C-alpha positions as CSV (number, residue, x, y, z in Angstrom):
1,M,-12.2,-34.2,16.1
2,K,-10.7,-32.2,18.5
3,R,-7.8,-32.4,16.7
4,N,-9.2,-30.7,13.2
5,F,-9.8,-27.8,15.4
6,A,-6.4,-27.9,17.0
7,V,-5.6,-27.8,13.1
8,V,-7.9,-25.1,11.9
9,G,-7.3,-22.7,14.9
10,L,-3.2,-23.7,13.7
11,A,-3.7,-22.4,10.2
12,L,-5.8,-19.8,11.5
13,L,-2.5,-18.2,13.8
14,I,0.0,-19.2,11.3
15,A,-2.5,-17.3,8.5
16,A,-3.7,-13.9,10.8
17,G,0.7,-13.0,12.0
18,G,1.1,-12.5,8.1
19,L,-1.7,-10.1,8.4
20,P,-0.7,-6.0,8.1
21,K,-1.0,-4.5,10.6
22,A,-3.6,-1.5,10.3
23,A,-1.8,1.3,8.0
24,A,-0.9,4.1,10.4
25,A,-2.6,7.8,9.6
26,Q,0.1,9.7,6.9
27,E,1.9,12.3,7.9
28,D,0.9,15.5,6.9
29,G,4.4,16.6,6.0
30,A,5.6,17.3,2.9
31,I,6.4,14.3,0.2
32,Y,9.3,16.2,-1.4
33,E,12.0,18.4,-0.5
34,P,13.5,20.4,-3.4
35,L,17.6,21.1,-3.3
36,V,17.8,24.1,-3.5
37,D,21.2,25.9,-3.2
38,R,21.5,27.6,-0.7
39,D,25.1,29.5,-0.8
40,A,23.7,31.0,-3.2
41,K,24.1,34.6,-3.6
42,G,20.7,36.5,-2.1
43,F,19.6,33.5,-0.6
44,R,16.6,34.2,2.3
45,E,15.4,32.1,4.7
46,K,12.5,33.3,4.9
47,K,11.7,34.6,1.3
48,Y,12.7,31.2,0.5
49,R,10.1,29.6,2.6
50,K,7.2,31.7,2.2
51,D,8.2,30.9,-2.0
52,L,8.3,26.9,-1.5
53,A,5.1,27.2,0.7
54,F,3.2,29.5,-2.5
55,C,5.0,26.2,-4.6
56,R,3.4,24.1,-2.6
57,D,-0.2,25.4,-2.9
58,R,0.4,24.9,-6.1
59,A,0.9,21.8,-6.4
60,A,-2.0,20.9,-4.1
61,P,-3.6,18.5,-7.3
62,Q,-0.6,16.5,-7.3
63,E,0.4,15.9,-3.5
64,G,-3.7,14.7,-3.3
65,A,-3.0,12.2,-6.1
66,A,0.2,11.3,-4.6
67,R,-1.8,10.7,-1.3
68,A,-4.1,9.5,-2.3
69,G,-2.2,6.5,-4.9
70,A,-0.3,5.3,-2.1
71,Q,-3.5,4.9,0.1
72,Q,-4.7,2.5,-2.1
73,A,-1.4,0.6,-3.0
74,G,-1.7,0.3,1.3
75,E,-5.1,-1.2,0.6
76,G,-4.1,-3.4,-1.9
77,E,-1.2,-5.5,-0.2
78,Q,-3.1,-5.8,2.3
79,Q,-5.9,-7.0,0.2
80,M,-3.4,-9.8,-0.7
81,A,-2.1,-10.5,3.1
82,A,-5.8,-11.5,3.3
83,G,-5.9,-13.3,0.4
84,S,-3.5,-15.2,0.5
85,A,-3.8,-16.2,3.9
86,L,-7.4,-17.5,2.6
87,A,-5.8,-19.6,0.1
88,T,-3.1,-20.9,2.8
89,L,-6.4,-21.4,5.3
90,G,-8.0,-23.1,2.8
91,G,-5.5,-26.1,1.3
92,V,-5.1,-26.5,5.0
93,V,-8.7,-27.6,6.1
94,S,-8.9,-29.1,2.3
95,S,-6.1,-31.7,3.7
96,L,-7.4,-32.8,7.4
97,P,-8.2,-36.4,7.6
98,A,-12.5,-35.9,7.9
99,G,-14.7,-39.4,9.0
100,N,-16.0,-40.0,7.3
101,L,-16.6,-39.7,3.5
102,G,-19.3,-37.9,3.2
103,A,-17.1,-34.9,5.6
104,A,-13.9,-36.0,4.0
105,R,-15.8,-34.4,0.2
106,G,-16.9,-31.3,2.7
107,L,-14.1,-30.7,4.3
108,W,-12.0,-31.1,0.5
109,A,-14.8,-29.1,-1.2
110,G,-15.0,-26.1,1.3
111,G,-11.2,-26.2,0.7
112,N,-10.7,-25.6,-2.2
113,A,-13.2,-23.3,-2.7
114,A,-11.8,-21.3,0.2
115,G,-8.6,-21.3,-1.4
116,A,-10.1,-20.3,-5.6
117,A,-11.8,-17.5,-3.8
118,G,-8.4,-16.3,-1.5
119,S,-6.5,-16.4,-4.5
120,A,-8.8,-14.6,-6.5
121,V,-8.9,-11.9,-3.1
122,A,-5.0,-12.1,-3.1
123,S,-4.4,-11.2,-7.0
124,Q,-7.1,-8.7,-7.4
125,G,-5.3,-7.2,-3.9
126,A,-2.3,-7.1,-6.1
127,A,-3.7,-5.4,-8.9
128,N,-5.1,-3.2,-6.0
129,A,-1.8,-2.0,-5.3
130,A,0.7,-1.9,-8.2
131,Q,-1.8,0.7,-10.2
132,G,-2.5,2.5,-6.9
133,S,1.3,2.4,-6.9
134,A,2.0,3.7,-9.9
135,R,-0.3,6.1,-9.7
136,A,1.6,7.9,-6.8
137,G,4.5,7.4,-8.4
138,M,3.8,9.8,-11.5
139,A,1.7,12.3,-9.1
140,S,5.3,12.0,-7.1
141,E,6.8,13.3,-10.0
142,D,4.6,15.6,-10.9
143,Y,4.6,17.0,-7.6
144,A,7.9,17.8,-7.9
145,L,7.8,18.9,-11.4
146,V,5.8,21.8,-10.7
147,V,7.3,22.5,-6.9
148,N,10.7,23.4,-8.8
149,S,9.8,24.7,-11.6
150,C,8.1,27.1,-9.4
151,L,11.2,28.0,-7.4
152,R,12.9,28.4,-10.6
153,R,10.5,30.6,-11.6
154,R,11.1,33.0,-8.6
155,G,15.5,32.4,-8.9
156,Y,15.9,30.2,-7.2
157,V,19.2,28.1,-8.0
158,L,18.1,24.4,-7.3
159,L,20.9,22.5,-7.4
160,R,18.5,18.6,-8.7
């Protein structure tokens, strides 16, 4: 029986090692820096900074959507890792040796149930991560489009 607890403890340690650390808070910095021709005739850095701040304010809704999508993707990845760890642990528990037939059936059933639940959680996490990633990508592209268009209307030459 002590051996069973040791195997379960080892499985928990292995599974916990796969879990990502808590996501660090995202930087408050800009998600996109436009590539502007600073050698263009009449370019003034102070005016550019002011205009860039104005254009970024205009793109604030897109920036918020991009950050929310990135957060959803991170949470989905954590959910996927936790589900995978649970499925792994379920597989280990279902194969543990037991002293009698009743205990063996209980371990097998419990391990298989944990494995199935872990697989379901992992697949849902993967779906959430993919959806958040796609959402963040589209919103980031929209953010860059709004900032670039705004700067072009203000007379800046963008290099890309």
